[in-house]
VEXLORO-126664 format. One line per field, with one value per atom (N, C-alpha, C): residue in one letter; atom name; y negated, z, x negated. Coordinates in steps of 0.2 Angstrom, whole numbers, plus 5000, padded with zeros to 4 digits. Example, Ala and Ser with C-alpha at 12.3 -4.5 7.8 and 13.67 -1.06 7.14 Angstrom:
<nodes>
code	(A/A/A/S/S/S)
site	(N/CA/C/N/CA/C)
c2	(5028/5022/5016/5011/5005/5000)
c3	(5039/5039/5039/5035/5036/5039)
c1	(4934/4938/4934/4936/4932/4936)
</nodes>
This chain:
<nodes>
code	(M/M/M/T/T/T/V/V/V/S/S/S/G/G/G/W/W/W/T/T/T/D/D/D/W/W/W/N/N/N/K/K/K/I/I/I/Q/Q/Q/T/T/T/V/V/V/T/T/T/V/V/V/S/S/S/Q/Q/Q/Y/Y/Y/D/D/D/Q/Q/Q/V/V/V/I/I/I/G/G/G/M/M/M/P/P/P/K/K/K/E/E/E/G/G/G/S/S/S/K/K/K/R/R/R/N/N/N/Y/Y/Y/R/R/R/K/K/K/E/E/E/Y/Y/Y/D/D/D/N/N/N/Y/Y/Y/H/H/H/S/S/S/S/S/S/A/A/A/K/K/K/Q/Q/Q/K/K/K/K/K/K/N/N/N/R/R/R/A/A/A/A/A/A/R/R/R/N/N/N/A/A/A/S/S/S/R/R/R/A/A/A/L/L/L/M/M/M/I/I/I/R/R/R/S/S/S/G/G/G/K/K/K/A/A/A/S/S/S/R/R/R/G/G/G/D/D/D/G/G/G/K/K/K/D/D/D/V/V/V/H/H/H/H/H/H/R/R/R/D/D/D/G/G/G/N/N/N/P/P/P/R/R/R/N/N/N/K/K/K/K/K/K/A/A/A/G/G/G/N/N/N/L/L/L/R/R/R/V/V/V/T/T/T/V/V/V/K/K/K/S/S/S/K/K/K/N/N/N/R/R/R/S/S/S/F/F/F/R/R/R/R/R/R/T/T/T/K/K/K/N/N/N/A/A/A/G/G/G/K/K/K/A/A/A)
site	(N/CA/C/N/CA/C/N/CA/C/N/CA/C/N/CA/C/N/CA/C/N/CA/C/N/CA/C/N/CA/C/N/CA/C/N/CA/C/N/CA/C/N/CA/C/N/CA/C/N/CA/C/N/CA/C/N/CA/C/N/CA/C/N/CA/C/N/CA/C/N/CA/C/N/CA/C/N/CA/C/N/CA/C/N/CA/C/N/CA/C/N/CA/C/N/CA/C/N/CA/C/N/CA/C/N/CA/C/N/CA/C/N/CA/C/N/CA/C/N/CA/C/N/CA/C/N/CA/C/N/CA/C/N/CA/C/N/CA/C/N/CA/C/N/CA/C/N/CA/C/N/CA/C/N/CA/C/N/CA/C/N/CA/C/N/CA/C/N/CA/C/N/CA/C/N/CA/C/N/CA/C/N/CA/C/N/CA/C/N/CA/C/N/CA/C/N/CA/C/N/CA/C/N/CA/C/N/CA/C/N/CA/C/N/CA/C/N/CA/C/N/CA/C/N/CA/C/N/CA/C/N/CA/C/N/CA/C/N/CA/C/N/CA/C/N/CA/C/N/CA/C/N/CA/C/N/CA/C/N/CA/C/N/CA/C/N/CA/C/N/CA/C/N/CA/C/N/CA/C/N/CA/C/N/CA/C/N/CA/C/N/CA/C/N/CA/C/N/CA/C/N/CA/C/N/CA/C/N/CA/C/N/CA/C/N/CA/C/N/CA/C/N/CA/C/N/CA/C/N/CA/C/N/CA/C/N/CA/C/N/CA/C/N/CA/C/N/CA/C/N/CA/C/N/CA/C/N/CA/C/N/CA/C/N/CA/C/N/CA/C/N/CA/C/N/CA/C/N/CA/C/N/CA/C/N/CA/C)
c2	(4313/4308/4302/4295/4291/4289/4284/4279/4272/4267/4258/4258/4254/4254/4244/4239/4234/4232/4228/4229/4220/4218/4211/4205/4203/4198/4199/4199/4197/4203/4209/4212/4221/4225/4234/4238/4244/4248/4253/4256/4265/4269/4273/4281/4284/4291/4298/4299/4302/4306/4309/4313/4316/4309/4305/4300/4296/4296/4291/4295/4303/4308/4311/4308/4309/4302/4294/4286/4290/4290/4290/4298/4304/4309/4314/4315/4319/4326/4335/4336/4339/4343/4341/4346/4346/4348/4356/4358/4366/4371/4365/4366/4366/4370/4369/4365/4360/4360/4364/4365/4373/4369/4372/4367/4371/4377/4379/4378/4376/4369/4364/4360/4353/4355/4362/4361/4362/4366/4370/4364/4357/4352/4346/4347/4338/4342/4344/4345/4350/4356/4360/4357/4349/4347/4344/4346/4344/4337/4332/4324/4326/4330/4328/4338/4340/4345/4339/4337/4331/4324/4323/4317/4320/4326/4331/4333/4335/4338/4332/4325/4319/4319/4319/4314/4318/4328/4331/4328/4327/4325/4315/4312/4310/4307/4313/4315/4317/4324/4327/4322/4315/4311/4307/4307/4301/4308/4313/4318/4317/4318/4317/4310/4307/4299/4300/4302/4302/4300/4297/4290/4293/4300/4305/4310/4313/4324/4327/4335/4339/4340/4338/4340/4333/4326/4320/4317/4320/4317/4309/4308/4303/4303/4298/4298/4297/4296/4291/4289/4279/4279/4277/4277/4271/4266/4259/4252/4253/4254/4250/4254/4260/4266/4272/4272/4275/4281/4289/4291/4295/4293/4294/4288/4287/4282/4282/4285/4287/4283/4274/4270/4268/4267/4267/4260/4256/4249/4250/4258/4258/4261/4264/4272/4269/4270/4269/4272/4277/4280/4277/4279/4276/4281/4280/4284/4285/4292/4294/4291/4289/4283/4276/4278/4270/4268/4274/4275/4278/4281/4286/4280/4273/4270/4264/4264/4256/4254/4251/4250/4252/4258/4259/4255/4253/4253/4257/4257/4262/4267/4265/4270/4273/4273/4276/4273/4267/4263/4259/4257/4254/4248/4243/4236/4231)
c3	(5623/5623/5619/5619/5616/5611/5609/5600/5603/5602/5602/5598/5595/5589/5589/5584/5586/5583/5588/5585/5584/5590/5587/5589/5586/5590/5596/5598/5610/5610/5609/5613/5609/5613/5611/5613/5607/5609/5609/5613/5613/5612/5608/5603/5604/5603/5605/5600/5598/5592/5589/5591/5584/5584/5586/5585/5580/5579/5573/5569/5570/5563/5561/5562/5560/5554/5559/5556/5548/5546/5543/5538/5539/5536/5536/5543/5543/5544/5543/5545/5555/5556/5564/5567/5572/5575/5575/5575/5575/5568/5561/5556/5549/5545/5540/5531/5528/5524/5521/5518/5513/5503/5502/5495/5490/5491/5490/5487/5492/5494/5492/5491/5486/5478/5477/5470/5469/5473/5469/5471/5475/5474/5469/5468/5467/5460/5459/5454/5447/5451/5444/5442/5443/5436/5430/5426/5417/5417/5422/5421/5423/5430/5431/5429/5423/5419/5413/5411/5406/5408/5413/5415/5416/5417/5418/5414/5407/5400/5399/5397/5398/5401/5405/5407/5403/5404/5403/5393/5392/5385/5387/5389/5388/5389/5394/5398/5388/5386/5379/5374/5375/5369/5373/5378/5379/5380/5379/5381/5373/5368/5358/5358/5361/5359/5363/5366/5371/5375/5378/5382/5391/5392/5395/5393/5398/5397/5402/5404/5407/5411/5418/5425/5426/5425/5424/5432/5436/5441/5441/5434/5436/5432/5433/5430/5423/5419/5417/5418/5418/5422/5417/5418/5411/5418/5409/5414/5416/5412/5416/5420/5421/5427/5423/5416/5410/5411/5414/5412/5404/5403/5394/5388/5393/5389/5388/5377/5380/5373/5372/5367/5369/5365/5366/5373/5372/5374/5384/5385/5389/5395/5391/5394/5397/5400/5400/5406/5408/5412/5418/5424/5429/5435/5442/5448/5451/5453/5458/5460/5465/5471/5470/5462/5462/5458/5456/5452/5455/5461/5467/5475/5474/5477/5477/5474/5471/5476/5480/5481/5479/5483/5482/5484/5480/5481/5483/5487/5491/5487/5478/5474/5471/5475/5475/5464/5463/5458/5462/5457/5460/5458/5462/5466/5463)
c1	(4549/4542/4546/4547/4549/4544/4547/4544/4548/4544/4545/4546/4553/4553/4555/4556/4555/4564/4569/4574/4576/4570/4572/4565/4562/4555/4553/4557/4559/4559/4564/4565/4562/4560/4558/4567/4565/4569/4569/4569/4570/4572/4567/4572/4568/4571/4569/4564/4560/4556/4564/4568/4573/4577/4580/4584/4581/4572/4570/4569/4570/4570/4575/4581/4589/4592/4587/4586/4581/4576/4574/4577/4580/4584/4577/4574/4568/4575/4574/4577/4575/4582/4582/4574/4572/4567/4570/4563/4565/4570/4572/4574/4570/4572/4566/4572/4567/4569/4570/4579/4583/4581/4574/4573/4579/4581/4586/4594/4594/4603/4600/4596/4593/4593/4590/4592/4596/4601/4610/4612/4611/4614/4614/4606/4604/4601/4595/4592/4593/4600/4604/4608/4608/4616/4613/4620/4613/4612/4615/4611/4602/4601/4595/4592/4592/4591/4589/4591/4591/4587/4584/4581/4575/4575/4567/4565/4567/4567/4564/4568/4566/4559/4556/4551/4546/4547/4543/4541/4546/4545/4539/4541/4537/4530/4532/4521/4517/4521/4521/4515/4520/4522/4515/4514/4507/4502/4504/4494/4492/4497/4500/4495/4495/4494/4486/4486/4478/4476/4485/4482/4483/4485/4487/4482/4478/4476/4480/4478/4482/4478/4482/4476/4474/4476/4474/4474/4479/4481/4486/4487/4492/4500/4501/4508/4512/4520/4517/4525/4523/4528/4534/4538/4545/4546/4544/4544/4553/4556/4563/4568/4563/4568/4570/4573/4576/4572/4570/4565/4570/4574/4578/4574/4569/4568/4564/4558/4553/4552/4552/4548/4542/4538/4532/4531/4534/4532/4536/4540/4540/4537/4531/4530/4522/4519/4512/4510/4503/4502/4496/4502/4498/4494/4493/4491/4499/4498/4504/4504/4498/4504/4505/4503/4505/4513/4514/4520/4527/4523/4527/4529/4525/4525/4532/4536/4539/4547/4551/4552/4557/4563/4570/4577/4580/4588/4591/4597/4602/4605/4602/4606/4598/4595/4589/4583/4589/4582/4578/4575/4571/4573/4569/4570/4568)
</nodes>
C-alpha cells in the first residue's frame, strides 16, 4: 500500500505507509506504544513532576476562583507556556481542543 505526498508543487513522491509512520514518530507496524518506558524516560523526571504539580495547582486555583469546575472538559491555559507561572494574568480556561492545538517548535515550545 502506498500514500502520495507532495514534495514539490509539480512532483508527487510515493512513500509506503510504514515510511510515513516513521516520519511522524508512530511506533512501527505491529508494535505497541511503551507507556512504561515513556514514563521512566520522561514523566518521572524531577522537572516534569514539578511541572505536573504546578499544572494541577493552577487548575485547583481556577476551580477555587470559580472560573473552572470539576468535569467541565476544559483546560487551564498558561499564556506564556510556563506551567509554573500561576499569576492570574497568565491563566485562563479554554476548550481542550483549542489549548492542545498550538503549533510547536522543535523543542516542543509554543511557536
